[in-house]
N, C-alpha and C positions, 0 to 999 in steps of 0.2 A: 686650610693647608697652606702652609708655608712654600714661599717657591723661591728655589738656589742657583741661580744662573754661572754656569763653569763653562770657562772658556777653554778648549782642547789647543796647543800648544804644539811644538815640537818640528824636529826637523824630515823631511820627506825621505818618504817610504820606513819609516817608522812602525809605522800600521796604527796609525789618529784612527782613517774610519774605521777602520777594520773593530778595531778595541769598542768605537760607538754602535756602530752597527750589532757586537756580538750585546754589548749593555742593553739596548734597548730593543733591539730582538725583530728591527726591519731596519729599511731602507734611510738615508740620508733625508731628508729634505731640501731642495737644493733652491740658491739664488746668490744673486748675484749683491756686490756693493757699490754705495749709490754712486756711479758717474765712470766708473772702471767693469771692464769684463771680467773681473776676481770673482772666485764660486767663494761663499760661505757654503755650511751646513750645519741645519739643527734639527735636534732630535729630542724627547723629551722619556724621562718615565718617570713613573711615580715608586717613590723607595720609602719604607718606613716612615710616612707622615707627611712624608717632604714631595714637593712636583720638582724636580730636576731638568732644567731646561739644557743642556748641551751645544754650544755652540763651535763648529769647527774650525778653525780659519787654515787660512791656506800652509802647505810647507815652507819653514824660514831653516835654513840654515845659524840667518844670528837674527838680528834688529839695526843691522847697520845702515840702511838705508840704499841697500847695491839694487835692487832690483825691485818692478812695483809692489811682487808680496811680500815684502818686505819691508816697505813703506806704508803696504796696507794694515800689517798684523800690528806695525810696531803703533801707528793715530788706534787703531784698535783700542789697544789696550791703555795706552798713554789716557785717554776721552772716555770713550763708551763705560756706562755703571756695567757690574759686574760683581758674580760675590769671592769667585773662586778658579785658578788658573790651575787646569790639568795637566802638565808639561808630560809627556809621551817623550820615553827616550829607547832605543834599541840597547839592549842589556849585553851582546856581541859586542858594540859597540860606545862604549858608555862614555870615554874619552872626548869622544868628537860629538858626543849629544852632549854633555854637560856645558861644553860651550856655551850654546845658549840658556840653558839654564840655569848658567852662571849669570848671562846678562841681566832674563828675567826674575832673580835675587832686586836688583834694586831697584823695581820697581816698588816694591812693599806694603804689596798683594797677598794678602791667605794662599798659599800652591801648594800643592801634595804632586809629586815624582812618581809616573808608573813607570816600572820600571819594567816593557813587553819584553817579547821575548824568550821570557826567559825557559821559557821548551831548548828553545835552541841553544841560548849559553849553558844548559848543562849537558847536551851534549857537545860541547867544545868545552866540554871540562872549569867551567866559570864560576865563579861566588863570587857576589854580592852583600855583602852585608848589611841588608838595609838600616839597621840604625845607626851605624856610625855614618852611612854615609845622609842618613836624614840628620844626626849632628852635627854633619860638618857644615853641612848648606843652613841647618838648619830649621828644614823642611819635613811634613811626612814624606815617606816611602813607600810604596806598596810593589810587588815582585809580583808582575801577570803575565797571562798568555793569553790574548785573545783568539788564535786559533781553537787549546781545546777548552779555554773560558774560564780558565784557570784562574780565583780568586777576584773573579766580579763584585761576589757582592761584601765582599774588604774593602773592596775599593770605592765603592759606594758608603760603606759606611765613612770611612776616613771622609771622603770629600765633606757629607754634612757634620763629621766631627771639625775638621777646621772651619769651613763656613760659618757654623755656632759660636764655636771656643773664641775666645779672645784671640786676635791673632800675634805671634810671637816673632819678633825681630829679627831677621835673618842675618848671619855669618858673615856675610860677604867682606871681605879685609883687605887691603890693595896688597902691594909689594911696601916694603921700609920707605923710599924713597919718594914716591905715590906720598902715604901718606902723610906724610913729613908735609907735603905741597901742599895734600884737604885740609891738614890742623890752620897751614897757615893762613890761607885764604883764606879758611868758616871763621879764625880769630880778626882777620882787618875786617870783616863784613859784621860779622856783631858787633865788634866796638863800632863802628861806622853809624846802625841804627838806621839803616837808607831806608823810609816807605815803602818807596819802590820795590824792593825784595822782600821787606815784611806783605807787604802786598801780594805777590805773587805767590809768597808761600799758602794765603791765606784762603788761595784761589782751591785750594785743594786737591789739587793735582796729584792726578799716584804718583808719578816720578820727582816731585820735585814736595816734600812734606818738613822738611826744614834745614839750614842751613848748609847744612853739607851737603846736601843732594847740590843744592846750588852755586858752592865753590868742585864741586863735583864736574859739570856739566859745563861749566865756565875754564877749566882746563880741558875738557874734552874739546870747547869750541861749536860748542851744539848752537844750532842755527837756529832752534824756535826761539830759545832766548835771550840770545842777541836781541833778537829781530824786535820780544819784549822789551828789552834794556835800552837796544839802541838808542833813541829819541829821547830819555829820559835823561837828567842835569847828573847824576849820580855816573854813566855808562865810565865816562874820562878817566875815572877816576880808577873804577873798578876795572876794567879794560886794560891800562897802567899796570895794577901792580900784577892780576893776572898772567900776562904777557911775561913778567918779571917770573910767576913760579914755572908759566912752560919752558922758559928761557933754561929755570934750573933744570926743569925734565933731560931735556935736551941734553946739557954736559952730562947728565951723571945715565941715561940709558944709549949714550952715542947715535939716538934713530933722533930724525929730523923730522916727523912727523905726526902728531897726539893720539890720530887714531891706533899707530903701529902700534905704540908705547903701550894703549888701553887695552889694545886684540893682547896681547902678550902678556900682560897680567890677567887676562882673561882664562889663558890657554894656560897660562902658570897656573893658578887655583885648582884651573878644571881636571889638568893634569894629577896635580897635589889630592885631591878630591878622589877621582878615581886611584891614587895607588893605593890609598889609605883604606880604599873598601875591598878594591877585586885582588880577588888573588882566586890564582888557578891549582885545581885539587891535580891534576896531570896536567901531562906533559902534551901541549897542545900538537893534537893529529891534521897532518896535510891533509886537507877534502880534495877530490878529486879535479873539484872546481876549481884548487890554488895551483893547483897538478898542470895545467890546463894554461891556467892563467903566467905563472911562470915562462910560457912560451910564450903565447900570444900578444903579452909586454913584454918580453925581453927585448935589447936596448937595442941589438942587431939584427935580430929575428922579423921583431915586430911588422917596422915597415915593409919589410918584403915580400911575408906573410900577408898581408893588407894589400898590397897590390896587387896577391898573387888572385885572391878574393877578387878584388874589386874585376880582375884581367879576367876572371871565369864568369863573371857574375853578367859582365858585358858579352860576352862570346854568347852564354848559354838564350841573351835575350834576345843575340840579333840574328845564333842559327835556329834558333827553335821559331821563333815569332816570324821568320822565313814563309813558313808551312800553311799556315793560318792565314796570314798577310794574303800570298796567294791564291787560297780558296779562296776569301772575301773579295779580291779583286774578279776573280774570273766568275763567281756568282751575282758579283751587280754588275757585270759588264754583258750576262746572258742574261739577266733580268730586265736589261735595260732595252737590249736588243728584244725580249720579244714585245716589250710595250710598243715600240717604233711599229713592229711587224703587226699587232693586234688592235693597237690604236686608228682608228681612221680619221682625225683632225692631225696635220703634220705638224702645226704650232705646241701643242696639247704636247704631242705624244716626246717633240724637242726637249721639251722645259722640263718636264720629269724624268726622259733618258738623260741627257746629258747634262741637267743643271741640278734634281735634287737627289737623284739615283747614282747619278755618279758622285756630287758631291757630300752626298751619305756616307759611298761608299768609299771614298780618299778618307776620310775621317776613322769609319770602321776598321780599316787598315792598318791603325797606328795599335787601334787598342791592344791586340795580344803582343807587341814590345812592351804597351806602357805595365797590362796588368803581369806580365812576367820581371820586367824589372821591379816592380814596387812590390813585387811577393818576395823577391829573392830579398828585399832592403825591412821589408817588416820581417821575414824568418831572422837577418842578422840582430835585428833590433830585439826579438823577442827573447833571443837566445841571452842579449848581454854584450852580444859583440860591439856591437857598435857605442855604449859609454865605454867598452874601453879602451877602440878607437880614439875617439875622444879625448881619452885620457892622456894616449900617446901619443896624439901629437898637439897636444897645449901647447907646446916650448915651442914644437915649433911655428905655428899660427899664430905664438905672439908674438914672433918677428915682422911679423906685417900686420900690425894691432888686431887679430883676431881671435875668439876664444874657439879653444879646442872644438865644441860639439859644432861652429860655424859647417864643420864640414859634413854635417847631416843638408843642411837647408844644398849648398856645393852639389855633395853628391847626385841629391836627391833633383836638380838641377838637370841634369844629363836627360831626365826622362823628359821632364815636362817645365816649366816656369812655378807654373801655379804653385801645386803643392809643397815647392820651392818654395817659397814665398810664405805658404802659413806653416810650414814645418819651421822659420825660423822665430817664431809664439815661443817655440823651444828656452833659447837665449831670455838670459834673466837682464839684461842689463839692454838697456836704449841704443847705447850708444854702438855694443859688439851687432843688437840687433839690424840698426838700419845700414852700418857699413856692409853688415852681410848681404843684405837687399839688395845693393847699390852692384855690387861684384857679380 
């Protein structure tokens, strides 16, 4: 029985884990990547004479090395052995999800695009032509629903087909001004016949398979490629010519950052693919959630509503928490007095009453406040309001070098600093996380 290794990649909240659980009919086996606390999940299923081993990588918006998850996902995709990439996308947010899909095309690995939440897309009047989208990207596309289990067998058949057939070249193209500089740098490298560059291509890396890939990575100022060639004799000539090409890109694009130039091109490609294949069969209805968002995320009302809710939460915390606090204090005091009265040994009675019981009582008296505060925060988090406030406060927090999500640890810190430190893990970037922790 042939084993096919499938790597499941997608942005957060597109239903990757739900899709794999639906396929395999079991919960995923959880483990950690070596040397880091980031989790990976694995599952297996037998289908039509093939053993499918599915690895679910962390949800990531891109492969830009912004967060630990992005770095781990990118390193796995570039260096580990696997047969197929299963790229899961949200059908209701196709353009956003195709940003990652476009970057995955550059790995030259057989790929299948699973358009999840097709049931939700139908409710919103969204119709995605999988054939058109597949022809634009040069990959197989399948419309699925993890919730209802639609097209699960079709997805498995497609994955086996992609893994066993000869791989097709993807259709990733760049803007004209980028293509011109890529071709110029590619021609330069081909004419020079640098042994070091040719050896790099022969290593068999998924992201570097020909001279064009080398040219693209040089224009992107890829750190790994620069380190590999930096100590070689050819690096001086290569870096000088690559810099000339980059300067032309600056002039033609108006940007001063290479990453922004390529990210804008990825966005453009994703938007074009989405517009070509995505159609609204009816006028999109405004849902109740969107109506509420219009109020909660209002430019003028959003912040006052947030401050009002926080004020109400703290008022409830200290008002309601005062009653059980007094009960706990009175109960512990009565218990301490009872111990002093009934224990014949004065030293032991004093130790238990004034030390142990009074100390435990002092700690327990704060418990009602913390429980009420955290219940309120969990309620706001579970309803999705916290995520909306993070978006609302992002611009304000950026003025202080913070991320919009930083407010959640800061608010939590009003109750207790320990869970505030723990909740700072939600921040993807190390600098954002450390600055929030120090504040």
